[in-house]
Structure formats: structure tokens, C-alpha cells
C-alpha positions in Angstrom: 213.3 -67.8 27.3 216.0 -66.8 29.6 216.3 -67.8 33.1 216.5 -64.3 34.4 213.5 -63.3 32.6 211.5 -66.2 33.9 212.3 -65.3 37.5 211.1 -61.7 37.4 207.5 -61.3 37.7 205.4 -59.1 35.2 206.4 -55.4 36.3 205.1 -52.3 34.6 207.7 -50.7 32.3 207.9 -47.6 34.5 209.2 -49.6 37.5 212.3 -50.8 35.6 213.4 -47.2 34.6 216.2 -45.6 36.3 215.5 -42.6 38.7 216.5 -40.0 36.2 214.2 -41.5 33.5 211.4 -41.6 36.2 211.6 -37.7 36.7 211.2 -37.1 33.1 208.0 -39.0 32.9 206.6 -37.6 36.0 203.1 -36.0 35.5 202.7 -32.5 37.0 199.9 -32.4 39.5 200.0 -28.7 40.5 201.2 -25.2 39.6 204.5 -23.8 40.6 204.9 -21.0 43.0 206.3 -18.8 40.3 203.2 -19.4 38.1 200.8 -18.6 41.0 202.6 -15.3 41.7 202.5 -14.3 38.1 198.8 -15.2 37.7 198.0 -13.1 41.0 200.1 -10.1 39.4 198.2 -10.2 36.4 194.9 -10.4 38.2 195.9 -7.4 40.4 196.9 -5.3 37.4 193.6 -6.0 35.5 191.6 -5.3 38.7 193.3 -2.0 39.1 192.7 -1.1 35.4 189.1 -1.9 35.7 188.7 0.2 38.8 190.3 3.1 37.1 188.0 2.8 34.2 185.0 2.5 36.7 186.1 5.7 38.4 186.7 7.6 35.3 183.2 6.5 34.0 181.5 7.7 37.2 183.3 11.1 36.9 182.2 11.5 33.3 178.5 10.5 34.2 178.5 13.0 37.1 179.9 15.7 34.8 177.3 15.0 32.2 174.4 15.0 34.8 175.7 18.5 36.1 176.0 19.8 32.6 172.4 18.8 31.8 171.1 20.3 35.0 173.0 23.5 34.4 171.7 23.7 30.8 168.0 23.1 31.9 168.3 25.6 34.7 169.8 28.1 32.5 167.2 27.8 29.8 164.5 28.1 32.5 166.0 31.3 33.9 166.4 32.7 30.3 162.8 31.9 29.6 161.6 33.7 32.9 163.5 36.8 31.8 162.3 36.8 28.1 158.7 36.2 29.2 158.8 39.0 31.8 158.5 37.0 34.8 161.9 38.4 36.0 162.8 42.0 35.3 165.5 42.6 32.7 168.2 43.6 35.2 171.6 42.2 36.1 171.8 39.8 39.0 175.1 38.6 40.5 175.6 35.1 42.2 172.0 34.3 43.2 171.2 30.9 44.6 168.3 28.9 43.1 167.5 28.2 46.7 166.9 31.8 47.5 164.0 31.9 45.0 160.5 31.9 46.7 157.8 30.7 44.4 155.4 30.6 47.4 155.2 34.6 47.5 154.1 34.7 43.8 150.4 35.1 43.1 148.7 32.5 41.0 148.6 34.9 38.0 152.3 35.4 38.1 152.8 31.6 38.4 150.7 30.8 35.4 151.6 27.2 34.3 154.1 26.8 37.2 151.3 25.7 39.5 151.3 22.3 37.6 155.1 21.9 38.3 156.7 20.8 41.4 158.9 23.7 42.3 160.4 22.1 45.3 164.1 23.5 45.4 165.5 20.3 46.9 164.7 18.5 43.7 167.3 20.2 41.9 169.9 20.5 44.8 169.1 24.2 44.7 171.5 25.1 47.6 174.5 24.2 45.3 173.3 25.9 42.2 173.9 29.6 41.4 173.1 32.0 38.5 174.0 35.4 37.3 172.3 37.6 34.8 174.2 40.2 32.9 172.4 42.8 30.7 173.9 45.2 28.3 172.0 47.8 26.2 173.5 47.4 22.7 172.1 50.4 20.7 169.5 53.1 20.5 166.9 50.7 19.2 166.6 49.1 22.6 168.4 45.9 21.6 169.6 44.4 24.8 172.0 41.5 25.3 171.0 39.1 28.2 173.6 36.7 29.3 172.6 34.1 31.9 175.2 31.9 33.5 174.7 28.9 35.9 177.2 26.9 37.8 177.4 24.5 40.6 179.5 24.9 43.8 180.6 21.8 45.5 183.4 21.2 48.1 186.2 18.9 47.1 184.7 17.9 44.0 185.2 18.7 40.3 183.2 21.8 39.4 182.6 22.4 35.7 182.7 25.8 34.1 179.5 27.8 34.1 177.0 27.1 31.5 176.1 30.4 29.7 173.3 31.3 27.3 173.2 34.7 25.4 170.1 36.2 23.8 169.3 39.6 22.3 165.9 41.1 22.9 164.2 44.5 22.6 163.7 46.1 25.9 160.6 48.2 25.8 161.4 50.4 28.7 165.0 51.3 27.2 163.1 52.1 24.0 160.6 54.5 25.9 163.5 56.1 27.8 165.6 56.6 24.5 162.7 58.2 22.8 162.8 60.9 25.5 166.2 61.7 24.1 168.6 59.8 26.4 171.7 57.8 25.0 172.1 54.0 25.6 174.9 54.9 28.0 172.6 57.1 30.0 169.9 54.5 30.1 172.3 51.8 31.2 173.7 54.0 34.0 170.2 55.1 35.1 168.9 51.6 35.6 172.0 50.4 37.5 173.9 48.6 34.8 170.6 47.2 33.4 
């Protein structure tokens, strides 16, 4: 054993290393500022993307809900016309809130007594309908077109939902049996 070696106590190997060599062996204990900024940037971009997807999905859900309501209201209104609850005549921009079921007799209501006809359940003040009728031929075939739409301020408003149906109008057949043409019958009844 060498005399210099005997004088030095047992020291760990890292203590004997030069300063440059110590830096190479240094164990990292934290993230650098650049890594933190990059991580926060990725987090912000992913949150912005998730929020946009959420906004789009809410918009699509509202559009689907409105389309479903419009379809149900349109089918209901068409059924009223075909069943004779409403006369076969043109109506322009009528609100569902303007309908008064309370004034109808129990015979006119029929099965509607079992249904809650409260207009607020369907947001009636925002829903409108129009009915267009057109006498097609001398056999009394009449085209009925019912359109339903929603009006809302500052919000996406979808196109109106429209149903078309052809029925035989008995009144028009009776008038044409007297010798009138379809054009005469249409003009007599105010655009039927």
C-alpha cells in the first residue's frame, strides 16, 4: 500500500470526481421551465378542443330536439286537418299558443281530454305553423301542406319542417258537381 493511500480516509467515489464530472452524474430532481410551458400549452390546446367538441354536440342536440318537436307538431296538425277537427283552408303564420282548446266542446275534443294540452309544455309561444291548400283536379283531390317552424332570437333556427298530403275534399266535390271548375272553387273559398 502506498503512503498517500493510507492517509486518505474512505471517501465515496463521487467525492473524488472533478467538478465537470460531477455535473454529468447529477440526478434531475425537477422539470425545467421550458418543459412546464410546453405541458401547459398542450393542456390548453386539448381543453380548447374538448370545449369546442362539447359546444358542437350541444348545438347538434338542440337541433335534433327542435326537429323532433317540429315533426311531432306538424304530424299533429296534419292529423287535425285530415280528421276534420280543423277546416281544410289555408292558414298563414299561426302560433300554437293562439290555439284555445278550452273553448272546444267535449265532443270536439274527443280523446284530447286525456292529453295535457298545456301550451307551455311545447314552448308554444315560439312555435308557428302554416297550412297551404291547393285543389288539384276536378275529382276534389286537394293538396294539404303543413309547415312548422320555431322562432328564436339570436339562436340557430332550422328550416321549417313540412308535410304534404293529398286528400279528397268532399265540399269541393259537391261544388264541382254543380258545374264549377277547380279554379272557381279555389277562388270562392279564399285560396282554399
